[in-house]
Backbone atoms as SQL, in Angstrom:
CREATE TABLE atoms (id INTEGER PRIMARY KEY, chain TEXT, resi INTEGER, resn TEXT, atom TEXT, x REAL, y REAL, z REAL);
INSERT INTO atoms VALUES
  (1, 'A', 1, 'UNK', 'N', -10.276, -27.319, 0.733),
  (2, 'A', 1, 'UNK', 'CA', -9.841, -26.861, 2.030),
  (3, 'A', 1, 'UNK', 'C', -8.536, -26.071, 1.932),
  (4, 'A', 2, 'UNK', 'N', -7.642, -26.573, 1.104),
  (5, 'A', 2, 'UNK', 'CA', -6.364, -25.879, 0.940),
  (6, 'A', 2, 'UNK', 'C', -6.575, -24.513, 0.284),
  (7, 'A', 3, 'UNK', 'N', -7.533, -24.435, -0.634),
  (8, 'A', 3, 'UNK', 'CA', -7.823, -23.168, -1.292),
  (9, 'A', 3, 'UNK', 'C', -8.345, -22.144, -0.296),
  (10, 'A', 4, 'UNK', 'N', -9.194, -22.579, 0.609),
  (11, 'A', 4, 'UNK', 'CA', -9.719, -21.692, 1.639),
  (12, 'A', 4, 'UNK', 'C', -8.609, -21.191, 2.553),
  (13, 'A', 5, 'UNK', 'N', -7.738, -22.082, 2.966),
  (14, 'A', 5, 'UNK', 'CA', -6.633, -21.683, 3.848),
  (15, 'A', 5, 'UNK', 'C', -5.680, -20.736, 3.124),
  (16, 'A', 6, 'UNK', 'N', -5.413, -21.004, 1.865),
  (17, 'A', 6, 'UNK', 'CA', -4.529, -20.144, 1.082),
  (18, 'A', 6, 'UNK', 'C', -5.140, -18.762, 0.882),
  (19, 'A', 7, 'UNK', 'N', -6.438, -18.693, 0.641),
  (20, 'A', 7, 'UNK', 'CA', -7.087, -17.395, 0.470),
  (21, 'A', 7, 'UNK', 'C', -7.093, -16.611, 1.776),
  (22, 'A', 8, 'UNK', 'N', -7.256, -17.286, 2.898),
  (23, 'A', 8, 'UNK', 'CA', -7.197, -16.600, 4.199),
  (24, 'A', 8, 'UNK', 'C', -5.807, -16.025, 4.438),
  (25, 'A', 9, 'UNK', 'N', -4.781, -16.779, 4.095),
  (26, 'A', 9, 'UNK', 'CA', -3.409, -16.290, 4.258),
  (27, 'A', 9, 'UNK', 'C', -3.148, -15.090, 3.357),
  (28, 'A', 10, 'UNK', 'N', -3.571, -15.171, 2.099),
  (29, 'A', 10, 'UNK', 'CA', -3.321, -14.079, 1.149),
  (30, 'A', 10, 'UNK', 'C', -4.072, -12.815, 1.561),
  (31, 'A', 11, 'UNK', 'N', -5.375, -12.944, 1.825),
  (32, 'A', 11, 'UNK', 'CA', -6.157, -11.757, 2.189),
  (33, 'A', 11, 'UNK', 'C', -5.783, -11.233, 3.569),
  (34, 'A', 12, 'UNK', 'N', -5.393, -12.110, 4.462),
  (35, 'A', 12, 'UNK', 'CA', -4.947, -11.673, 5.785),
  (36, 'A', 12, 'UNK', 'C', -3.660, -10.872, 5.712),
  (37, 'A', 13, 'UNK', 'N', -2.722, -11.329, 4.901),
  (38, 'A', 13, 'UNK', 'CA', -1.469, -10.585, 4.769),
  (39, 'A', 13, 'UNK', 'C', -1.698, -9.256, 4.038),
  (40, 'A', 14, 'UNK', 'N', -2.575, -9.248, 3.043),
  (41, 'A', 14, 'UNK', 'CA', -2.879, -7.998, 2.343),
  (42, 'A', 14, 'UNK', 'C', -3.544, -6.999, 3.288),
  (43, 'A', 15, 'UNK', 'N', -4.461, -7.480, 4.124),
  (44, 'A', 15, 'UNK', 'CA', -5.108, -6.594, 5.092),
  (45, 'A', 15, 'UNK', 'C', -4.104, -6.067, 6.105),
  (46, 'A', 16, 'UNK', 'N', -3.161, -6.887, 6.512),
  (47, 'A', 16, 'UNK', 'CA', -2.122, -6.447, 7.438),
  (48, 'A', 16, 'UNK', 'C', -1.235, -5.373, 6.838),
  (49, 'A', 17, 'UNK', 'N', -0.895, -5.516, 5.589),
  (50, 'A', 17, 'UNK', 'CA', -0.055, -4.513, 4.913),
  (51, 'A', 17, 'UNK', 'C', -0.806, -3.195, 4.796),
  (52, 'A', 18, 'UNK', 'N', -2.072, -3.250, 4.390),
  (53, 'A', 18, 'UNK', 'CA', -2.875, -2.033, 4.276),
  (54, 'A', 18, 'UNK', 'C', -3.029, -1.364, 5.642),
  (55, 'A', 19, 'UNK', 'N', -3.258, -2.154, 6.672),
  (56, 'A', 19, 'UNK', 'CA', -3.406, -1.602, 8.026),
  (57, 'A', 19, 'UNK', 'C', -2.127, -0.906, 8.469),
  (58, 'A', 20, 'UNK', 'N', -0.972, -1.522, 8.202),
  (59, 'A', 20, 'UNK', 'CA', 0.300, -0.892, 8.593),
  (60, 'A', 20, 'UNK', 'C', 0.531, 0.413, 7.842),
  (61, 'A', 21, 'UNK', 'N', 0.171, 0.464, 6.569),
  (62, 'A', 21, 'UNK', 'CA', 0.341, 1.690, 5.789),
  (63, 'A', 21, 'UNK', 'C', -0.556, 2.800, 6.321),
  (64, 'A', 22, 'UNK', 'N', -1.789, 2.453, 6.670),
  (65, 'A', 22, 'UNK', 'CA', -2.713, 3.455, 7.210),
  (66, 'A', 22, 'UNK', 'C', -2.257, 3.899, 8.590),
  (67, 'A', 23, 'UNK', 'N', -1.830, 2.962, 9.410),
  (68, 'A', 23, 'UNK', 'CA', -1.404, 3.272, 10.776),
  (69, 'A', 23, 'UNK', 'C', -0.141, 4.127, 10.767),
  (70, 'A', 24, 'UNK', 'N', 0.771, 3.863, 9.823),
  (71, 'A', 24, 'UNK', 'CA', 2.017, 4.626, 9.745),
  (72, 'A', 24, 'UNK', 'C', 1.747, 6.059, 9.320),
  (73, 'A', 25, 'UNK', 'N', 0.752, 6.269, 8.498),
  (74, 'A', 25, 'UNK', 'CA', 0.354, 7.612, 8.098),
  (75, 'A', 25, 'UNK', 'C', 1.307, 8.291, 7.141),
  (76, 'A', 26, 'UNK', 'N', 2.133, 7.540, 6.478),
  (77, 'A', 26, 'UNK', 'CA', 3.060, 8.169, 5.541),
  (78, 'A', 26, 'UNK', 'C', 2.364, 8.438, 4.220),
  (79, 'A', 27, 'UNK', 'N', 2.848, 9.403, 3.523),
  (80, 'A', 27, 'UNK', 'CA', 2.297, 9.692, 2.203),
  (81, 'A', 27, 'UNK', 'C', 3.444, 9.784, 1.202),
  (82, 'A', 28, 'UNK', 'N', 3.092, 9.952, -0.033),
  (83, 'A', 28, 'UNK', 'CA', 4.106, 9.981, -1.084),
  (84, 'A', 28, 'UNK', 'C', 5.016, 11.199, -0.949),
  (85, 'A', 29, 'UNK', 'N', 4.505, 12.269, -0.403),
  (86, 'A', 29, 'UNK', 'CA', 5.303, 13.490, -0.286),
  (87, 'A', 29, 'UNK', 'C', 6.300, 13.450, 0.859),
  (88, 'A', 30, 'UNK', 'N', 6.259, 12.429, 1.721),
  (89, 'A', 30, 'UNK', 'CA', 7.160, 12.361, 2.861),
  (90, 'A', 30, 'UNK', 'C', 8.601, 12.086, 2.462),
  (91, 'A', 31, 'UNK', 'N', 8.817, 11.316, 1.409),
  (92, 'A', 31, 'UNK', 'CA', 10.197, 11.022, 1.021),
  (93, 'A', 31, 'UNK', 'C', 10.722, 12.132, 0.112),
  (94, 'A', 32, 'UNK', 'N', 12.020, 12.233, 0.049),
  (95, 'A', 32, 'UNK', 'CA', 12.663, 13.308, -0.714),
  (96, 'A', 32, 'UNK', 'C', 13.118, 12.858, -2.100),
  (97, 'A', 33, 'UNK', 'N', 12.704, 11.688, -2.521),
  (98, 'A', 33, 'UNK', 'CA', 13.120, 11.198, -3.822),
  (99, 'A', 33, 'UNK', 'C', 12.065, 11.530, -4.877),
  (100, 'A', 34, 'UNK', 'N', 12.467, 11.461, -6.123),
  (101, 'A', 34, 'UNK', 'CA', 11.508, 11.693, -7.196),
  (102, 'A', 34, 'UNK', 'C', 11.091, 10.357, -7.780),
  (103, 'A', 35, 'UNK', 'N', 9.821, 10.249, -8.122),
  (104, 'A', 35, 'UNK', 'CA', 9.318, 9.013, -8.709),
  (105, 'A', 35, 'UNK', 'C', 8.171, 9.358, -9.655),
  (106, 'A', 36, 'UNK', 'N', 7.826, 8.449, -10.552),
  (107, 'A', 36, 'UNK', 'CA', 6.752, 8.723, -11.511),
  (108, 'A', 36, 'UNK', 'C', 5.403, 9.004, -10.855),
  (109, 'A', 37, 'UNK', 'N', 5.148, 8.397, -9.711),
  (110, 'A', 37, 'UNK', 'CA', 3.868, 8.611, -9.033),
  (111, 'A', 37, 'UNK', 'C', 3.754, 10.060, -8.574),
  (112, 'A', 38, 'UNK', 'N', 4.831, 10.617, -8.037),
  (113, 'A', 38, 'UNK', 'CA', 4.810, 12.023, -7.594),
  (114, 'A', 38, 'UNK', 'C', 4.597, 12.944, -8.792),
  (115, 'A', 39, 'UNK', 'N', 5.271, 12.646, -9.893),
  (116, 'A', 39, 'UNK', 'CA', 5.117, 13.495, -11.074),
  (117, 'A', 39, 'UNK', 'C', 3.683, 13.479, -11.582),
  (118, 'A', 40, 'UNK', 'N', 3.056, 12.308, -11.588),
  (119, 'A', 40, 'UNK', 'CA', 1.664, 12.207, -12.042),
  (120, 'A', 40, 'UNK', 'C', 0.718, 12.905, -11.083),
  (121, 'A', 41, 'UNK', 'N', 0.977, 12.812, -9.777),
  (122, 'A', 41, 'UNK', 'CA', 0.072, 13.446, -8.812),
  (123, 'A', 41, 'UNK', 'C', 0.191, 14.965, -8.875),
  (124, 'A', 42, 'UNK', 'N', 1.379, 15.489, -9.186),
  (125, 'A', 42, 'UNK', 'CA', 1.542, 16.941, -9.312),
  (126, 'A', 42, 'UNK', 'C', 0.862, 17.456, -10.578),
  (127, 'A', 43, 'UNK', 'N', 0.871, 16.663, -11.629),
  (128, 'A', 43, 'UNK', 'CA', 0.244, 17.056, -12.888),
  (129, 'A', 43, 'UNK', 'C', -1.278, 17.101, -12.716),
  (130, 'A', 44, 'UNK', 'N', -1.828, 16.146, -11.972),
  (131, 'A', 44, 'UNK', 'CA', -3.275, 16.069, -11.823),
  (132, 'A', 44, 'UNK', 'C', -3.827, 17.117, -10.870),
  (133, 'A', 45, 'UNK', 'N', -2.988, 17.718, -10.051),
  (134, 'A', 45, 'UNK', 'CA', -3.480, 18.732, -9.091),
  (135, 'A', 45, 'UNK', 'C', -3.656, 20.078, -9.699);
């Protein structure tokens, strides 16, 4: 029972985070800082 409740909490919080990121609509190019992810995405384009 505890495992079920713990999995609901974990997956519920993960779904909430993903929903907020999608709802916010921000992308990696919105910030003005440099990071390895931006460098890799520019190389692949």
